[in-house]
Legacy VTK file of the C-alpha trace (Angstrom):
# vtk DataFile Version 3.0
C-alpha trace
ASCII
DATASET POLYDATA
POINTS 59 float
10.739 35.839 8.598
7.050 35.069 8.143
7.781 33.484 4.767
10.256 31.069 6.373
7.743 29.918 8.978
5.143 29.571 6.211
7.418 27.426 4.034
8.870 25.086 6.679
5.822 22.773 7.174
5.286 22.068 3.444
9.013 21.479 2.914
9.192 19.079 5.866
6.095 17.226 4.643
7.539 17.010 1.127
10.803 15.553 2.426
8.974 12.900 4.452
6.676 12.111 1.523
9.634 11.652 -0.824
11.269 9.396 1.759
8.079 7.339 2.001
7.853 6.942 -1.779
11.531 5.947 -2.009
11.035 3.362 0.740
7.957 1.915 -0.960
9.724 1.665 -4.311
12.813 0.044 -2.786
10.798 -2.600 -0.939
8.812 -3.699 -3.997
9.850 -7.077 -5.313
12.878 -8.735 -3.808
13.138 -12.043 -2.001
9.698 -11.923 -0.368
7.739 -11.019 -3.499
6.635 -14.571 -4.305
5.650 -15.184 -0.674
3.609 -11.975 -0.574
1.973 -12.825 -3.897
1.046 -16.280 -2.597
-0.599 -14.762 0.493
-2.641 -12.359 -1.646
-3.639 -15.124 -4.054
-4.761 -17.319 -1.146
-6.828 -14.490 0.342
-8.470 -13.771 -3.017
-9.259 -17.464 -3.538
-10.757 -17.664 -0.044
-12.920 -14.600 -0.704
-14.036 -15.951 -4.065
-14.974 -19.344 -2.621
-16.891 -17.671 0.201
-18.744 -15.528 -2.333
-19.671 -18.574 -4.402
-20.756 -20.532 -1.298
-23.438 -17.967 -0.445
-25.557 -17.562 -3.614
-28.203 -15.336 -1.950
-25.768 -12.390 -1.899
-25.793 -10.263 -5.013
-22.415 -9.321 -6.459
LINES 1 60
59 0 1 2 3 4 5 6 7 8 9 10 11 12 13 14 15 16 17 18 19 20 21 22 23 24 25 26 27 28 29 30 31 32 33 34 35 36 37 38 39 40 41 42 43 44 45 46 47 48 49 50 51 52 53 54 55 56 57 58
């Protein structure tokens, strides 16, 4: 029975990991994709403009 108790934690972790990956893949794209992309683009533009506004920082 030691082998069963040794195998249970990795099997449980593998099942949860597979569930996490499936959930991530299923939620990619869809109706909110363009909204999420717009938020990321806005954040990147804000970071880029802040970087250009302070020329004393080295990139």
